[in-house]
N, C-alpha and C positions, 0 to 999 in steps of 0.2 A: 524572463520564462515566460512561455504560454500558461494561462488560464483557464479553468472553468468557471464561468459566470462570477469570476474575481476569488475563487475560487483557489488561489496556487498557496503554495508552502514557503510563504514570506519567513514565517520565525523555521526556518528550517534546521535541523540540528543536525541532521546527518545527509554525506553527501557519497554515491556511489563514488569509486577510481578505479573500475574496470566494467567492462559491459557483463553483465547477469543473466543467467541464461536459467528459467525455471520453469518447471512440465505441472500444466493445466488440470492435466488428465482429460481434457476436453480437445478432441481429434480436430473437429470440423472447427476448429475458434480462428477467424484470420482475421488481423487488423494491422494499421499503420495509424497512429498518434497523429494529427497535426504540424507538432512540435520535433517529430521525430524520433524523442524518447523513449516508445517505447512500440516494437515489433510485433504482432505475434503471428509465427504460421503453424500452423496442425495442433496446437495448440501449446505450442514450445513459444514463451514469451521470452524475450530479448529487449532487457532493460537497458539504457544505455550508460553507458560512462556519463558522469554531471549532472544524473538526477538526484534533485536531492529530496527530504522529505524530514514530516517533524517528529519521526517516529509513534509511541503511542500517546495516544492525548489523553490530557488532563489525567492522567496518572501514571505513576510508576514505568518505567522503560524495562525493568526488570534487572537482576544482577549481571554486572559486569565479564563482559567475554573474559578469558585467561589469558594474563598477559602474554602467553607462549601462542597463541590463535593467531591466526593470521588472516584478515576479513576484508574484501573490497571495499570498504568505505571510512571514510575519517571524521572525526565530530567536527562540526563547525562550532558548536556552542562550548570543548573545553572538559567537556564528559565522558566517560569510558562511552566505549561503545558495548552496548549490553546483549544477551544470549537473544534478546529478542529481534534483533536488526533487521532478519531476515523478513518474518512474520508481516512487519512493522511496513516494512520494504513494497512486498509484494499486495498489501491493500493499501497503503498508501499510493502507491503509484497508481492501481486497477478506478480508484476512487479518485483519481483527478481527472479518468477520461469516463467514468462510468456513467455519466448522462448526454455524452455524444451519440450521435448516432452513426448509425455500424459494428456500435460497442458489443461484442458478442457474448457478456456475460452482464448478471443485474447483480445488484448491490447485496444479498444476497450470497450469493456465487463468492464475495467478495470475503465476508466476513467469515464463510466456512474456509476459506484459503486460509483466512487470520487463524481461523481455529485450528487446522492442521499442521501448519506449520507451526504452533505454537505446544502442540502435543507431540511433534518430532523431537522437541529440546525439553518434555517433562517438564516443561514449564508448569510452575503447581497453580497460578489461578488460571491457567489457561479458559476453564468453565466461565470464571466471574469477567476476565474480559472480555469471554467472545459474547455472553449477556449484555455485556457494557454497549458492544458495535452493534447489536443487534438494536439494540432500541433505541437507540442513536439516531442509528439512519432510519428506520421508519418515526423516527420527528424528522429528519430534514427532506425523506419523501415525501411529506403531509403537506412540509413547507413550501416546498417546490413546486409541487401537485397546486397547492392555493396560490402561487405568484403567478406560477405557466398561465391558469386561465385569466389571469386578471391582463398581460401582456397583449 
């Protein structure tokens, strides 16, 4: 799988079992990832079947979906599919490409998308998780800035 700066999802817990469409609300956004897993047209994301991601990193993924709920995700780790699957999918997918030329969103946009998706499912820890990804992304951006200036 294509990785950005060797930041692949080698520890992937989930895999998309069919293409997923998601509206970012940014109508002027267009992009196609080098590996073909993400196509954005007029702000509509198409994340292709087979995309793998690791869910919410370093924190619990949240409660599992109901047994009767059907979602286009399979667990690679044997763990139940969490209700937070869409939020983590959109966030992780965007983070895979955020530092590539032409990607139409910033890291803070991806963090906001993550938060908005968590709020849609009434996830009780949405704010806590949002502040966690914001702090972590600020830290990461500083590290990338530091190393990119030395390459």
